[in-house]
Structures are given as C-alpha cells and as structure tokens.
C-alpha positions in Angstrom: -0.1 0.0 0.3 1.5 3.6 -0.8 2.3 4.9 2.8 0.7 8.3 2.0 -3.1 6.6 1.0 -2.7 4.8 4.3 -5.7 5.9 6.5 -4.4 6.4 10.1 -7.0 5.1 12.1 -6.5 7.9 15.2 -3.4 9.3 17.3 -0.7 6.6 17.9 -1.1 5.2 21.3 1.3 7.1 24.0 4.2 5.0 25.4 4.4 5.0 29.1 7.0 7.3 30.4 9.2 8.6 33.0 8.8 12.1 33.6 9.8 12.0 37.2 13.3 12.7 36.8 12.5 15.7 34.8 11.4 17.5 38.4 14.0 16.7 39.4 17.1 19.5 39.6 21.0 17.8 40.0 23.8 20.5 40.3 25.5 21.2 37.3 28.5 23.5 36.6 27.4 27.4 35.9 29.2 28.6 33.4 27.5 31.8 31.9 27.0 33.5 36.3 26.4 37.1 34.7 23.3 36.0 33.6 20.5 34.4 35.9 17.4 32.9 34.4 13.8 32.7 35.4 11.4 30.7 33.8 7.5 31.4 33.3 5.7 29.0 34.0 2.0 30.6 32.7 0.9 30.0 29.5 3.7 27.1 29.5 3.0 24.3 32.0 5.0 22.6 34.6 6.2 19.8 32.1 7.6 22.0 29.7 9.0 24.5 32.0 10.4 22.2 33.9 12.1 20.5 30.9 13.6 24.0 29.5 14.6 24.4 33.2 16.7 21.5 33.0 18.1 21.6 29.9 19.3 24.9 30.4 21.2 24.1 33.7 23.2 21.3 32.0 24.3 23.8 29.2 25.8 26.0 32.6 22.7 28.8 32.9 21.9 29.6 36.1 18.1 29.0 35.9 16.4 30.4 39.8 12.9 27.8 40.7 11.7 30.7 42.5 11.9 35.1 41.2 14.9 37.0 43.2 16.3 39.8 43.1 19.0 38.4 41.6 17.6 37.9 38.6 18.2 39.3 35.2 16.2 38.0 32.5 12.8 36.7 32.3 11.5 34.1 29.9 8.4 33.3 28.7 6.2 31.8 26.1 3.4 32.9 24.3 3.2 35.9 26.8 3.7 39.4 25.7 5.9 42.3 27.8 2.7 43.9 29.3 1.5 39.8 30.5 4.6 39.4 32.1 4.5 43.0 33.7 0.7 42.4 34.8 2.1 38.4 36.5 5.1 40.9 38.6 2.4 43.2 39.5 -0.3 40.1 40.7 3.3 38.8 42.7 3.9 42.2 44.4 7.3 42.8 42.7 8.1 45.8 41.3 9.7 45.5 37.7 13.1 46.7 37.7 14.7 48.2 34.3 17.3 46.3 34.5 15.3 42.8 33.8 15.1 41.7 30.5 12.2 40.2 29.5 12.4 37.8 26.8 10.6 35.0 24.6 11.5 32.0 24.7 12.6 31.3 21.7 16.2 33.5 22.3 16.7 30.1 25.5 16.2 28.2 22.8 18.7 29.6 20.5 21.2 30.0 23.6 20.7 26.3 24.1 21.5 25.3 20.2 24.9 27.4 20.3 25.7 26.4 24.0 26.5 29.8 25.0 24.4 32.8 25.7 23.7 34.8 21.6 22.7 38.0 20.9 19.3 39.7 22.1 17.8 40.8 19.5 14.3 43.2 18.7 12.5 39.4 17.6 13.4 37.8 21.3 12.5 41.2 23.4 8.8 41.4 24.8 7.7 44.5 23.8 5.9 46.5 26.6 2.7 49.2 26.0 3.6 52.7 26.8 0.8 53.0 28.7 0.8 50.3 30.5 1.1 51.9 34.2 5.3 50.6 35.7 3.2 49.5 38.9 0.3 49.4 40.5 -1.8 52.0 41.6 -3.4 52.5 45.1 -6.9 51.1 45.5 -8.6 48.2 43.8 -7.1 46.6 41.0 -9.4 45.2 37.6 -7.1 42.7 35.8 -7.0 43.5 32.4 -8.1 40.7 29.9 -5.7 38.5 28.5 -5.5 37.9 24.8 -4.7 34.8 24.1 -2.2 35.1 20.3 -3.8 33.6 17.6 -1.8 32.1 14.8 -3.1 32.6 11.3 -3.8 29.8 8.8 -2.4 32.5 6.5 1.5 32.4 5.6 0.7 36.4 5.0 -0.2 37.2 8.7 2.9 35.2 10.1 6.3 36.6 10.3 8.6 33.5 9.0 12.4 34.1 9.1 14.9 31.7 8.2 15.2 30.8 12.0 13.6 27.5 12.2 12.7 25.9 15.6 11.1 22.6 14.3 13.3 21.3 11.2 13.3 17.6 11.9 8.7 18.5 11.7 9.0 20.5 8.8 11.9 18.4 6.9 9.4 15.7 7.3 6.6 17.6 5.9 8.3 18.9 3.1 9.8 15.3 2.2 5.6 14.0 2.1 4.8 17.0 0.4 7.1 16.5 -2.7 6.2 13.2 -3.4 2.7 14.0 -3.3 3.6 16.5 -6.0 5.2 13.7 -7.9 2.4 11.6 -7.3 0.3 14.7 -8.1 -1.6 14.5 -5.6 -2.7 18.4 -5.3 -4.7 18.2 -2.0 -1.7 15.8 -0.1 0.9 18.2 -0.9 -1.1 21.3 0.3 -1.8 20.0 3.8 1.6 18.7 4.1 2.9 22.0 2.8 0.7 24.3 5.4 1.9 22.3 7.9 5.2 22.7 7.6 4.9 26.5 6.6 3.3 27.1 10.0 5.8 25.2 11.7 8.4 27.2 10.3 7.1 30.5 12.1 6.7 29.2 15.6 9.1 30.9 17.8 9.3 27.9 20.3 10.3 23.7 19.2 7.1 22.0 20.1 8.6 19.0 22.4 4.7 17.6 23.4 1.4 17.5 21.7 0.0 19.8 23.9 2.4 22.5 21.9 0.6 22.2 19.5 -2.7 23.2 20.7 -4.5 25.8 19.1 -1.7 25.5 16.0 -4.2 25.7 12.7 -3.1 23.6 9.7 -2.4 20.4 11.4 -4.9 17.8 10.9 -5.8 15.0 12.4 -2.8 12.8 10.4 -0.5 15.5 10.4 -0.6 15.0 14.2 0.0 11.7 13.9 3.1 12.0 12.2 4.4 14.7 14.4 3.5 12.5 17.5 5.2 9.9 16.0 8.4 11.5 15.9 8.3 13.1 18.7 8.2 9.4 20.1 10.5 7.8 18.2 12.6 11.0 16.9 12.1 9.7 13.4 8.7 8.9 10.8 7.8 5.5 9.5 6.0 7.6 6.8 9.0 9.5 5.7 10.9 6.5 6.1 8.9 4.7 2.7 9.2 7.5 0.7 12.5 7.9 1.1 13.1 4.1 1.0 10.5 3.9 -2.5 11.9 3.6 -6.0 9.8 6.3 -7.7 10.0 9.4 -5.5 14.1 8.4 -5.7 13.8 8.5 -9.2 11.3 11.5 -10.0 13.9 13.1 -7.0 16.9 12.7 -9.3 15.3 13.0 -12.7 13.6 15.9 -11.8 17.0 17.2 -10.5 18.1 17.7 -13.8 17.2 21.4 -15.4 14.4 20.7 -18.4 12.9 17.8 -16.8 9.2 18.1 -15.1 7.1 15.5 -14.2 5.5 14.2 -17.4 9.1 13.5 -18.6 10.6 12.1 -15.0 7.3 9.9 -15.5 7.9 8.3 -18.4 11.6 7.8 -18.0 10.3 5.4 -15.1 8.0 3.8 -17.2 10.6 3.1 -19.4 13.0 1.3 -16.5 14.9 4.2 -15.9 17.2 4.1 -12.5 20.4 6.1 -13.3 21.0 9.3 -15.6 24.0 7.6 -16.7 21.6 5.3 -18.1 19.1 7.7 -19.8 22.3 9.5 -21.3 24.1 6.9 -23.4 20.4 5.6 -24.2 20.5 6.6 -28.0 16.4 6.0 -28.4 16.4 9.1 -26.3 15.2 12.5 -27.7 16.2 15.9 -25.6 15.4 18.9 -26.1 17.0 21.7 -25.8 17.0 22.6 -22.3 17.8 19.2 -21.2 20.7 18.8 -23.4 22.1 21.8 -21.5 20.7 20.3 -17.8 23.2 17.2 -18.6 25.8 19.2 -20.3 26.3 21.1 -16.8 24.7 18.9 -14.3 27.3 18.9 -11.8 27.4 22.8 -11.6 23.8 23.4 -11.6 23.2 21.1 -8.8 25.6 22.2 -6.4 24.4 25.7 -4.4 24.6 29.1 -5.5 26.3 30.5 -2.7 25.5 34.4 -2.0 28.6 35.6 -3.1 28.1 33.6 -6.5 24.7 35.7 -6.7 26.0 39.2 -6.3 29.2 38.3 -8.7 25.9 37.1 -10.9 24.2 40.7 -9.8 27.4 42.6 -11.0 27.4 41.1 -14.0 23.7 41.5 -14.6 23.8 45.1 -13.8 26.5 45.4 -16.3 24.8 44.1 -19.2 21.8 45.3 -18.9 23.2 49.1 -18.0 24.7 49.1 -21.0 22.0 49.6 -22.8 19.8 51.1 -20.5 20.9 53.3 -18.0 19.4 53.4 -14.6 17.2 50.2 -15.2 16.0 49.5 -12.2 17.7 46.3 -10.8 16.4 43.7 -8.2 17.7 40.5 -6.8 14.5 38.6 -6.0 13.3 35.1 -4.5 15.3 33.4 -1.8 18.4 35.4 -2.1 16.1 38.8 -1.5 14.3 36.6 1.5 18.0 36.4 3.6 19.0 33.4 2.4 23.2 32.3 1.3 22.6 29.5 -0.8 20.0 28.7 -3.8 19.6 26.9 -6.8 19.6 29.7 -8.8 19.5 33.8 -9.3 16.7 35.6 -10.3 16.5 39.5 -10.4 13.6 42.1 -11.6 13.5 44.7 -14.4 12.3 47.4 -14.9 12.9 51.1 -15.8 10.5 54.3 -15.9 12.4 56.2 -18.8 12.0 53.8 -21.6 9.6 53.3 -24.9 7.8 49.9 -25.4 9.8 49.1 -28.2 13.4 50.0 -26.0 11.9 47.0 -23.0 11.6 44.6 -25.9 14.7 44.7 -27.2 16.4 45.0 -24.0 16.4 41.1 -23.4 17.3 40.4 -27.2 21.2 42.7 -26.8 21.9 41.4 -23.5 22.1 38.1 -24.5 23.4 39.1 -27.7 26.6 40.8 -25.6 26.9 37.6 -23.1 27.1 35.9 -26.5 30.0 37.7 -27.7 31.7 37.7 -24.5 31.7 34.0 -24.1 29.6 33.9 -21.3 26.5 32.5 -22.4 25.6 29.1 -22.2 21.8 28.8 -22.2 18.9 31.1 -23.2 15.3 30.5 -23.2 13.8 34.2 -24.3 9.8 34.0 -23.6 8.0 37.5 -25.1 5.4 39.0 -22.7 1.9 38.4 -23.4 0.6 40.9 -20.8 -2.5 42.2 -21.5 -3.3 45.4 -19.8 -6.7 44.8 -19.4 -6.9 41.4 -18.3 -7.9 40.6 -14.7 -5.4 38.8 -12.2 -5.6 35.2 -13.0 -7.9 33.2 -10.4 -5.1 30.2 -10.6 -2.4 30.5 -6.7 0.1 29.2 -8.9 0.1 30.7 -12.5 2.6 32.4 -14.1 3.0 35.5 -14.9 2.6 37.1 -18.6 6.0 39.3 -18.5 8.8 39.1 -20.9 11.7 37.0 -19.1 14.6 35.0 -19.8 15.7 31.3 -18.3 19.5 31.3 -18.7 22.4 29.5 -17.8 25.8 31.8 -17.6 29.3 31.4 -17.2 30.5 32.5 -13.8 34.7 33.0 -13.7 35.7 32.2 -10.1 37.9 35.1 -10.2 34.9 37.6 -10.2 33.7 35.8 -6.8 37.3 36.0 -5.4 39.4 38.2 -7.5 42.5 36.6 -4.9 41.8 33.8 -6.3 44.8 32.6 -9.0 43.3 30.3 -12.3 44.1 26.3 -11.5 46.5 25.4 -14.1 45.1 23.5 -16.1 41.4 23.0 -14.4 37.7 24.3 -14.4 38.0 28.2 -14.0 34.2 28.8 -14.1 31.0 27.7 -13.0 28.2 27.0 -14.8 24.6 29.6 -12.9 21.0 29.3 -13.9 20.0 32.4 -13.6 16.4 34.0 -14.6 15.5 37.6 -16.0 12.6 39.5 -15.8 11.7 42.5 -17.5 8.1 44.3 -16.3 6.1 47.8 -17.0 7.2 50.7 -14.5 3.7 50.7 -13.3 3.8 46.9 -12.2 7.2 46.7 -10.0 5.5 46.3 -6.7 3.5 43.5 -7.9 6.4 42.0 -9.5 8.6 42.3 -7.1 5.8 41.1 -4.4 5.5 38.0 -6.6 9.4 36.9 -7.4 10.2 37.6 -3.7 8.4 34.4 -3.0 8.0 32.0 -0.8 6.3 29.9 -2.8 3.0 29.2 -0.2 3.9 32.9 1.1 2.8 33.8 -2.1 0.1 31.1 -2.0 -1.6 32.6 0.7 -1.5 35.9 0.1 -3.3 35.6 -3.5 -5.9 32.9 -1.0 -5.8 35.6 1.1 -6.4 38.2 -1.4 -9.7 36.3 -2.7 -11.1 34.5 0.3 -11.0 37.7 2.8 -11.0 40.5 0.8 -12.8 40.0 -2.1 -10.4 40.7 -4.2 -7.7 39.3 -6.6 -4.1 39.3 -6.7 -1.0 38.3 -9.4 1.9 39.7 -10.2 0.5 42.0 -12.2 -2.0 43.6 -10.3 -4.7 43.7 -7.9 -8.6 44.1 -8.6 -11.4 45.3 -5.8 -13.9 42.0 -6.9 -16.6 44.6 -4.8 -15.5 48.4 -6.2 -14.8 46.7 -9.4 -11.9 48.5 -9.5 -7.6 48.5 -10.1 -5.7 49.7 -7.1 -2.8 51.1 -7.7 0.9 50.7 -6.1 3.7 51.9 -6.3 5.6 49.5 -3.5 5.1 46.0 -1.4 3.6 48.0 1.5 1.0 49.8 -0.4 -0.5 46.5 -1.6 -0.4 45.1 2.0 -2.1 48.3 3.2 -5.1 47.4 0.0 -5.3 44.0 1.7 -5.3 45.6 5.1 -2.8 43.4 6.3 0.4 44.4 8.4 3.6 44.9 5.9 5.5 41.8 5.8 9.4 42.1 5.4 11.3 40.1 2.6 13.1 38.3 5.1 9.6 37.5 7.1 8.6 35.9 4.4 10.4 32.1 4.3 6.8 30.2 4.3 
C-alpha cells in the first residue's frame, strides 16, 4: 500500500514515560554566572518549564526556581511584555529597568549555540507605553488577556530563516514533494501548510500539548508529529525515502528542463540512473534538457550568496550598457536573506523606456553575453501581458511579462579576485539565472510575486480572494466589490490595500 494513502485510525497510543526525573534538578556547573534566568510557568505549563529549566542548567546557565532580586532575565512563552508585567504585579514585585523580558525562542537559540546569544528585537517582549509600571492605589481591575492567535495564512505570520522545528518541517516537505511527484494536489497542500505554520513558530514543539491551537495541523499531520516526538522519526517519511519511484523522480527532476511528465516516462521505461538515460540512443532531449545534462554538476550544486552577488554585477553591467539607470532587483530566496540557492532571479524595470526599447533589452543583453563567451544557454519568452486582463484566479499562475531563462558562465575570479586560475583546471561555474522585465507601473506586484516564498505567495493570493474579495497576481490587484484596479507603487501599498501588516522580505520564508 502506498504509505501516503494509508489512513490513520487515530493518534498513536502513547508510551508510558518516566517524567519524574525532569522535576528533580541535579547540580550542574554554572558557566554563565552573569545571567540569572527565571522561566515563567504561565501559558507554558509545569512539565515544559521543568524540562527547559533542566536543559538550560545542563548547558551551564543559572536558572532560579523562584523569582528573586538576583534574576536578570525572565523568559516567557506566548506572553507579551505586558502579560509578564501584569504577572509581576500580581506577585507584588516591582519590575526593575535592568530586567530583560525575553521570549523562549532566545533561550532555545542559546541552548542550540551552547552559550548566550545576542538579544535582538525578535527576542524581546514589547511593553505597551501606557501600561502602568506599578500598581495604582486602591482595587485593581485585572485586564483581560488576549491569547495570541496564529493565522492560517502565511501572509499574516512572520517567518524568518530561524526554524525551531526542522525535524518536523523537513519531514512534511519530503511528504509534500512525494505528493507533488504523484500529482496529489490536496495532500501536497496539506503537508506544505503544516510545514509552513511550523516554520513560523518561535518555539520548538516538544510535546503534543504544544500543538494545541495551531492551525493547519489536521489529524494525520498530528499523528506524524506525535510519532516523531516519540520515535525521533516518521515511518511514512522513511517509506517515501526508500520508495524507488520517489528516488527516481527526485533524481530526474534535478536535471534542468526535466518535469513530471518526462520523469514519469523515463520511470515507466525502466530507467533508474542518469548515466543510463544519457547513453540511450533512442531518447531525444529538448535543448533545455541537453544543457541540463551538459552542466549538471554545476547546476545541482548550490549557488552561494557571493556567487549571486557576482552574477548581480554581471547583470547590471550588461543591462546598464543599453539602459542606464534601469532598476535591477535581485528577487527569490536571496532577497529573503538566504545564503544559498539553486538559481538567481532578477526583476528589471525602468520609468523612462519606450515599449520597443523594453522589448529589445533582453535580446541585446543575451547578444552581449554571447559575444563575451558567457552565454551557455538561453530561452527567451516574449511578453503576453495585457493591461485590461483581470488577475488570474490560479494561485500558482505564471505571469505574462517578458522573461529569459539562462545559464551563464561565472568565472571564479569574479567571485574571489584573489583566486588565481587553476592550471589546466576549470576556471568557471555554470549558474542558472532568470531575468524578468516588467512595466514600471507593475513593478511592486512583480517584485512581491517574484520574491516568494511559494507558500507565502499562495496564501497571499488565497487571503486576497477569500478574506478581501480581491484578486492578486504578479500584474495587479483587483477589487471585485468596487470593480476597480488598485494602484500600488510599493509592496507596502499592496499590503495596505489588503489590510495586512507589512511583512519584510526576510520574514516571508514560509
């Protein structure tokens, strides 16, 4: 039976656990005496607090059982700064200005690093300015505490590259990829939404209690989480990783120009290795696939940020040679703060350019690189953009701007000027590059769409449709209620039209 089709009858029966040892703290050497921690039990629970206290002590942190004057850092989970201050007031404790109020994500990062890490804005709990520093005389009215709700939409969550739940998200991404190979859209969406919401959490899931109130975690997803918590791995994920079809599709689609249909064809023909495919004389390859095989080793290796920046200079030099002052933005994962990727994407636009100049730009750039011996492959797709066309109803619809899919030759010396050419060795690397040219008035929509991540964009368009009665794509935002297109000169304006808080690019890693 296909492991992805197997139905769960319900949550797995939990094994008996010896929890008593977590509640008893054994002596540990204190390595960081300047920091005295107190972990707040409120909204965290006794067992999780005891677990974190013991873990922190093992790492050399001084953690107090009770709050005292010696405490320098209060660590809380799912609490705002005002929540912590209110708790201090109930305890009749005056908050000192030197007391740091921190989210548990800071402590988890510290334990991961084995030492205290720098406290940044994402770690510090904010305090409302109008909140009283100490209780006023007379009877006190306890303000109601609003539990922070996690949105089902990735566009309402801030997701950085600091993923506290890799063991779970990696598992769901493998399952989602297998569903994509099998063209099982509903299960693919289920697993990707689960991975996305877990990436946004500022804490690590340690027990099933931690999953309470988190959206996008259905019964099947929770069963997998529970299994990983108890066993450290998932039997479903292991079954997928050992599945011959998954392994073959993973290998085949790693070739530039090979999609699901070609992978299915090769698999049914009995191929299991790329060498056998390349040596089979009966197979015919597209121009893109030929390039994919020819530069395979370079293209499957990761592109570093240094390489991406070097490519950026190549692009700017070429574009500005024909269109000085054009706006060139690096998009995709590198704009979201990633240090590695598989290709480099650029958005090109200019306010002062005729339609003919815009149409000819990429042709001229490609010709220039060809003359310089830097062009290894190019596929130019002309624009089919129509201003009067409504935004697409499809959440994954490709845009209609002019674009070019390239493989460029990047010389090592452009990345590291001190690196001398290797004698007789290869002095360059093949890099995948995508160029997109859009009208200047559409730049905000194109930049938003090409920045990603894929799940962030899917949820942004889903939110626009279901919550705002609007249609969004890489070209425009259309208000179906007012029957008008909404103009925007920046990403911030698009978020404002949708009634959303602005999410920075580095917080869109959903």
